[in-house]
BALOMI-706011 format. One record per residue (C-alpha): residue number from 0; residue in one letter; x negated, y, z negated. Coordinates in steps of 0.25 Angstrom, whole numbers, plus 5000, padded with zeros to 4 digits. Each point is the difference from the previous one (the first is absolute). Layout:
% residues N
[node NUM,'A',[X,Y,Z]];
...
This chain:
% residues 336
[node 0,'X',[4928,4995,5023]];
[node 1,'X',[5010,5011,5005]];
[node 2,'X',[5014,5002,4995]];
[node 3,'X',[5009,5007,5010]];
[node 4,'X',[5013,5006,4996]];
[node 5,'X',[5010,5002,5010]];
[node 6,'X',[5014,5006,4997]];
[node 7,'X',[5011,4995,5008]];
[node 8,'X',[5011,5007,4993]];
[node 9,'X',[5008,5012,5003]];
[node 10,'X',[5003,5011,4990]];
[node 11,'X',[5011,4993,4994]];
[node 12,'X',[4996,4985,4999]];
[node 13,'X',[4988,4992,4997]];
[node 14,'X',[4991,4990,5007]];
[node 15,'X',[4985,5000,5000]];
[node 16,'X',[4990,4991,5006]];
[node 17,'X',[4986,4997,4993]];
[node 18,'X',[4989,4994,5009]];
[node 19,'X',[4988,4994,4993]];
[node 20,'X',[4989,5000,5010]];
[node 21,'X',[4985,4995,5001]];
[node 22,'X',[5002,4991,4988]];
[node 23,'X',[4988,4992,5003]];
[node 24,'X',[4990,5012,4997]];
[node 25,'X',[5003,4998,4985]];
[node 26,'X',[4987,4996,4993]];
[node 27,'X',[4997,4988,4992]];
[node 28,'X',[5001,5007,4986]];
[node 29,'X',[5014,5003,5003]];
[node 30,'X',[5004,4987,5005]];
[node 31,'X',[4996,4992,4987]];
[node 32,'X',[5001,5010,4988]];
[node 33,'X',[5014,4997,4996]];
[node 34,'X',[5000,4985,5001]];
[node 35,'X',[5009,4991,4991]];
[node 36,'X',[5015,5000,4997]];
[node 37,'X',[5009,5011,5005]];
[node 38,'X',[5005,5009,4989]];
[node 39,'X',[5003,5015,5000]];
[node 40,'X',[4987,5007,5001]];
[node 41,'X',[4992,4988,5004]];
[node 42,'X',[5006,4995,5013]];
[node 43,'X',[4989,4992,5006]];
[node 44,'X',[4992,5002,5012]];
[node 45,'X',[5006,5004,5013]];
[node 46,'X',[4991,4993,5010]];
[node 47,'X',[4996,4985,5002]];
[node 48,'X',[4991,4998,5012]];
[node 49,'X',[4995,4988,5007]];
[node 50,'X',[4987,5008,5003]];
[node 51,'X',[4998,5011,4990]];
[node 52,'X',[4995,5013,5006]];
[node 53,'X',[4990,5007,4991]];
[node 54,'X',[5000,5015,5000]];
[node 55,'X',[4993,5006,4987]];
[node 56,'X',[5002,5014,5004]];
[node 57,'X',[5015,5000,5002]];
[node 58,'X',[5003,5014,4995]];
[node 59,'X',[4988,5006,5007]];
[node 60,'X',[5003,4993,5013]];
[node 61,'X',[5015,5003,5000]];
[node 62,'X',[5000,5014,4997]];
[node 63,'X',[4986,5006,5005]];
[node 64,'X',[4996,4991,5012]];
[node 65,'X',[5003,5008,5012]];
[node 66,'X',[4998,4988,5009]];
[node 67,'X',[5012,4993,4993]];
[node 68,'X',[5008,5012,5000]];
[node 69,'X',[4998,5001,5015]];
[node 70,'X',[5004,4985,5001]];
[node 71,'X',[5013,5003,4992]];
[node 72,'X',[5003,5012,5010]];
[node 73,'X',[4999,4991,5012]];
[node 74,'X',[5007,4989,4994]];
[node 75,'X',[5012,5007,4995]];
[node 76,'X',[5009,5011,5006]];
[node 77,'X',[5004,5011,4989]];
[node 78,'X',[5009,5008,5009]];
[node 79,'X',[5013,5002,4992]];
[node 80,'X',[5006,5011,5009]];
[node 81,'X',[5014,4997,5006]];
[node 82,'X',[5000,4987,4992]];
[node 83,'X',[4990,4989,4999]];
[node 84,'X',[5000,4990,5011]];
[node 85,'X',[4987,4992,4997]];
[node 86,'X',[5001,4990,4989]];
[node 87,'X',[4987,4992,5005]];
[node 88,'X',[5007,4988,5007]];
[node 89,'X',[4986,4995,5003]];
[node 90,'X',[4996,5000,4985]];
[node 91,'X',[5013,4995,4995]];
[node 92,'X',[4994,4987,4994]];
[node 93,'X',[4989,5009,4993]];
[node 94,'X',[5010,5009,4993]];
[node 95,'X',[5011,4999,4989]];
[node 96,'X',[5013,5008,5003]];
[node 97,'X',[5009,5003,4988]];
[node 98,'X',[5013,5006,5003]];
[node 99,'X',[5006,5008,4988]];
[node 100,'X',[5015,5002,5001]];
[node 101,'X',[5008,5000,5013]];
[node 102,'X',[5010,5012,4997]];
[node 103,'X',[5011,5005,5009]];
[node 104,'X',[5012,5010,4998]];
[node 105,'X',[5015,4998,5003]];
[node 106,'X',[4999,5006,5014]];
[node 107,'X',[4993,4987,5004]];
[node 108,'X',[4992,5007,5012]];
[node 109,'X',[4991,4991,5006]];
[node 110,'X',[4990,5011,5004]];
[node 111,'X',[4998,5002,4985]];
[node 112,'X',[4994,4986,4998]];
[node 113,'X',[4993,4998,5013]];
[node 114,'X',[4986,5001,4993]];
[node 115,'X',[5005,4989,4990]];
[node 116,'X',[5004,4991,5011]];
[node 117,'X',[4987,5003,5007]];
[node 118,'X',[4991,4994,4989]];
[node 119,'X',[5008,4987,4997]];
[node 120,'X',[4991,4992,5009]];
[node 121,'X',[4988,5004,4991]];
[node 122,'X',[5007,4999,4986]];
[node 123,'X',[4994,4990,4990]];
[node 124,'X',[5009,5003,4988]];
[node 125,'X',[5011,5009,4996]];
[node 126,'X',[5003,5007,4987]];
[node 127,'X',[5013,5007,4996]];
[node 128,'X',[4998,5009,4988]];
[node 129,'X',[5015,5005,4998]];
[node 130,'X',[5014,4996,5004]];
[node 131,'X',[5005,5012,5007]];
[node 132,'X',[5004,5000,5015]];
[node 133,'X',[4988,5010,5002]];
[node 134,'X',[4991,4988,4995]];
[node 135,'X',[5007,4988,5006]];
[node 136,'X',[5009,5005,5011]];
[node 137,'X',[4993,4994,5012]];
[node 138,'X',[4996,4987,4993]];
[node 139,'X',[5010,4992,5009]];
[node 140,'X',[4994,5006,5012]];
[node 141,'X',[4985,4996,4997]];
[node 142,'X',[5005,4986,4995]];
[node 143,'X',[5006,4998,5014]];
[node 144,'X',[4987,5005,5006]];
[node 145,'X',[4992,4990,4991]];
[node 146,'X',[5009,4989,5005]];
[node 147,'X',[4998,5004,5015]];
[node 148,'X',[4985,4999,4997]];
[node 149,'X',[5001,4987,4993]];
[node 150,'X',[4993,5006,4988]];
[node 151,'X',[5002,4996,4986]];
[node 152,'X',[4997,5013,4992]];
[node 153,'X',[5001,5000,4985]];
[node 154,'X',[5010,5011,4995]];
[node 155,'X',[4998,5003,4985]];
[node 156,'X',[5008,5009,4990]];
[node 157,'X',[5004,5001,4986]];
[node 158,'X',[5012,4991,4996]];
[node 159,'X',[5009,5013,4997]];
[node 160,'X',[4996,5006,5014]];
[node 161,'X',[5003,4987,5007]];
[node 162,'X',[5014,4999,4993]];
[node 163,'X',[5004,5015,5002]];
[node 164,'X',[4994,5001,5014]];
[node 165,'X',[5008,4988,5005]];
[node 166,'X',[5013,5007,4995]];
[node 167,'X',[4995,5013,5007]];
[node 168,'X',[4999,4993,5013]];
[node 169,'X',[5013,4993,4999]];
[node 170,'X',[5007,5013,4997]];
[node 171,'X',[4996,5006,5013]];
[node 172,'X',[5007,4988,5008]];
[node 173,'X',[5010,5010,5006]];
[node 174,'X',[4989,5008,5006]];
[node 175,'X',[4993,4989,5008]];
[node 176,'X',[5008,5004,5012]];
[node 177,'X',[4993,5014,5000]];
[node 178,'X',[4987,4992,5002]];
[node 179,'X',[4996,4995,5014]];
[node 180,'X',[4993,4988,4995]];
[node 181,'X',[5009,4996,4989]];
[node 182,'X',[5014,5002,5007]];
[node 183,'X',[4998,4987,5007]];
[node 184,'X',[5003,4993,4987]];
[node 185,'X',[5013,4997,4995]];
[node 186,'X',[5003,5003,4985]];
[node 187,'X',[4998,4985,4997]];
[node 188,'X',[4987,5000,5008]];
[node 189,'X',[4995,5012,4993]];
[node 190,'X',[5003,4994,4986]];
[node 191,'X',[4993,4987,5004]];
[node 192,'X',[4988,5008,5005]];
[node 193,'X',[4999,5008,4986]];
[node 194,'X',[5001,4987,4993]];
[node 195,'X',[4989,4993,5008]];
[node 196,'X',[4991,5012,4997]];
[node 197,'X',[5002,5000,4985]];
[node 198,'X',[4998,4985,4999]];
[node 199,'X',[4986,5003,5006]];
[node 200,'X',[4996,5011,4991]];
[node 201,'X',[4991,4997,4988]];
[node 202,'X',[5002,5007,4987]];
[node 203,'X',[4988,5006,4992]];
[node 204,'X',[5001,5005,4986]];
[node 205,'X',[4993,5011,4994]];
[node 206,'X',[4985,4997,4998]];
[node 207,'X',[5002,4986,5006]];
[node 208,'X',[4990,4997,5011]];
[node 209,'X',[5003,4997,5014]];
[node 210,'X',[4987,4995,5007]];
[node 211,'X',[5000,5002,5015]];
[node 212,'X',[4990,4992,5008]];
[node 213,'X',[4996,5002,5015]];
[node 214,'X',[4990,4992,5008]];
[node 215,'X',[4991,5011,5006]];
[node 216,'X',[4993,4997,5013]];
[node 217,'X',[4989,5009,5005]];
[node 218,'X',[4986,5001,5007]];
[node 219,'X',[4988,5004,4992]];
[node 220,'X',[4986,5000,5006]];
[node 221,'X',[5005,4992,5012]];
[node 222,'X',[5005,4989,4991]];
[node 223,'X',[5015,4997,4998]];
[node 224,'X',[5003,5001,4985]];
[node 225,'X',[5012,4995,4993]];
[node 226,'X',[5005,5006,4986]];
[node 227,'X',[5012,4998,4991]];
[node 228,'X',[5003,5014,4995]];
[node 229,'X',[5008,4999,4987]];
[node 230,'X',[5008,5013,4996]];
[node 231,'X',[5006,5000,4986]];
[node 232,'X',[5012,5009,4999]];
[node 233,'X',[5009,5004,4989]];
[node 234,'X',[5012,5009,4997]];
[node 235,'X',[5001,5011,4989]];
[node 236,'X',[5012,5007,4995]];
[node 237,'X',[4999,5014,5005]];
[node 238,'X',[5013,5005,4993]];
[node 239,'X',[5007,5005,5012]];
[node 240,'X',[5013,4991,4998]];
[node 241,'X',[5003,4986,4997]];
[node 242,'X',[4991,4990,5007]];
[node 243,'X',[4992,5011,5006]];
[node 244,'X',[4985,4996,5002]];
[node 245,'X',[4986,5006,5002]];
[node 246,'X',[4991,4990,5007]];
[node 247,'X',[4986,4997,4995]];
[node 248,'X',[4990,4994,5010]];
[node 249,'X',[4987,4994,4996]];
[node 250,'X',[4988,5002,5009]];
[node 251,'X',[4987,4996,4994]];
[node 252,'X',[4997,5009,4989]];
[node 253,'X',[5010,5010,5005]];
[node 254,'X',[5015,5002,4999]];
[node 255,'X',[5011,5006,5009]];
[node 256,'X',[5013,5005,4993]];
[node 257,'X',[5012,5003,5009]];
[node 258,'X',[5012,5007,4994]];
[node 259,'X',[5012,5008,5005]];
[node 260,'X',[5006,5008,4989]];
[node 261,'X',[5012,5008,5005]];
[node 262,'X',[5009,5003,4988]];
[node 263,'X',[4990,5002,4988]];
[node 264,'X',[4990,5010,4995]];
[node 265,'X',[4992,4991,4992]];
[node 266,'X',[4988,4993,5006]];
[node 267,'X',[4994,4995,4987]];
[node 268,'X',[5003,4986,5005]];
[node 269,'X',[4987,5000,5007]];
[node 270,'X',[4992,5002,4987]];
[node 271,'X',[5009,4990,4992]];
[node 272,'X',[4997,4990,5011]];
[node 273,'X',[4985,4999,4995]];
[node 274,'X',[4996,5000,5015]];
[node 275,'X',[4990,5011,4997]];
[node 276,'X',[4994,4992,4989]];
[node 277,'X',[4999,4988,5008]];
[node 278,'X',[4993,5006,5012]];
[node 279,'X',[4990,5011,5002]];
[node 280,'X',[5005,5003,5014]];
[node 281,'X',[5014,5000,5004]];
[node 282,'X',[5009,5006,5011]];
[node 283,'X',[5013,5006,4997]];
[node 284,'X',[5011,5001,5012]];
[node 285,'X',[5012,5008,4996]];
[node 286,'X',[5011,5009,5005]];
[node 287,'X',[5000,5011,4989]];
[node 288,'X',[5013,5008,5004]];
[node 289,'X',[4999,5013,4992]];
[node 290,'X',[5006,5014,5000]];
[node 291,'X',[4994,5013,4996]];
[node 292,'X',[5014,5002,4992]];
[node 293,'X',[4996,4989,4991]];
[node 294,'X',[4989,5004,4991]];
[node 295,'X',[5000,4987,4991]];
[node 296,'X',[4999,4991,5013]];
[node 297,'X',[4988,5008,5004]];
[node 298,'X',[4993,4998,4987]];
[node 299,'X',[5002,4985,5002]];
[node 300,'X',[4993,5001,5013]];
[node 301,'X',[4988,5008,4993]];
[node 302,'X',[4999,4989,4990]];
[node 303,'X',[5000,4989,5010]];
[node 304,'X',[4989,5007,5008]];
[node 305,'X',[4992,5001,4988]];
[node 306,'X',[5001,4985,4998]];
[node 307,'X',[4996,4996,5014]];
[node 308,'X',[4989,5011,4999]];
[node 309,'X',[4993,4991,4990]];
[node 310,'X',[4997,4990,5011]];
[node 311,'X',[4998,5008,5012]];
[node 312,'X',[4985,5003,4997]];
[node 313,'X',[4999,4985,5001]];
[node 314,'X',[5004,4999,5015]];
[node 315,'X',[5015,5000,4996]];
[node 316,'X',[5010,5007,5009]];
[node 317,'X',[5015,5004,4999]];
[node 318,'X',[5010,5001,5011]];
[node 319,'X',[5012,5010,4998]];
[node 320,'X',[5011,5001,5011]];
[node 321,'X',[5007,5012,4995]];
[node 322,'X',[5014,5005,5002]];
[node 323,'X',[5002,5014,4994]];
[node 324,'X',[5015,5003,4997]];
[node 325,'X',[5004,4990,5011]];
[node 326,'X',[4998,5010,5011]];
[node 327,'X',[4988,4993,5006]];
[node 328,'X',[5006,4991,5011]];
[node 329,'X',[4987,4992,5001]];
[node 330,'X',[4991,4995,4989]];
[node 331,'X',[4986,5006,4999]];
[node 332,'X',[4988,4992,4995]];
[node 333,'X',[4990,5007,4992]];
[node 334,'X',[4987,4993,4996]];
[node 335,'X',[4993,5006,4988]];
């Protein structure tokens, strides 16, 4: 299994695409070791297969088998130069595409969100983590794209995020004439569009599970396989502002934590969430805005790095897109 993280955002708003690939390489042990009712820390298995694939050397095969590494290299294009164009259309039914946030700014420039529009045909589910325009600004655009494609894509956020973000989008009604796509709407049509969107958004409280299921079709050993992949997901309070959420995604015995914290210096919410105690291996995806003029904030970064280091010897990994003093116009991804 491979997790690919694709930043779609500019330096002042947020949108990230997570692609979960090669799901069917998961081993039998991981498929069945968390059976039972879903609860925090005991979420149930991820895969239910019609024909179970046995692979007793999952970690060895996944990380050390050069033959499989070559297969991944041939199957997927990892060229991110000048924006990513290949989203594996031929493997769309084998992968899971998670869009986290769909931000914009009040310039409403279509070139800024061309990458978000590009991935709409692939997206399986959308999560919104905050209510600001830089998190939800182009939600009307992607909702329209889903409608054109006749796709019913779940959109999930916290109750407060839903309420406040609706107000944010309605408050920019006078700006729709600056946007080439939205200016075709009258004010009444725009309000109806926003109302329609928010009638179709599902609310998720902190530590309340949303379980996403996708029927995965693939070919293995010249045989067609059919699996139902179950993806338990829940929100945690990351303390950024009212309704702001970190997203925890359960993958077998691993967890992925995605959180954007732009206004605070305290990242202790990760330790308080018990995610470290629940999983030996987890991936943290964050934005870590900091400045060398703020010593206290740098101390917090050292603390969080110490926390995640406890898991990295067990094959964990951390992704830090970093913006130093807001002078970098492009996010940079550093992998430890």
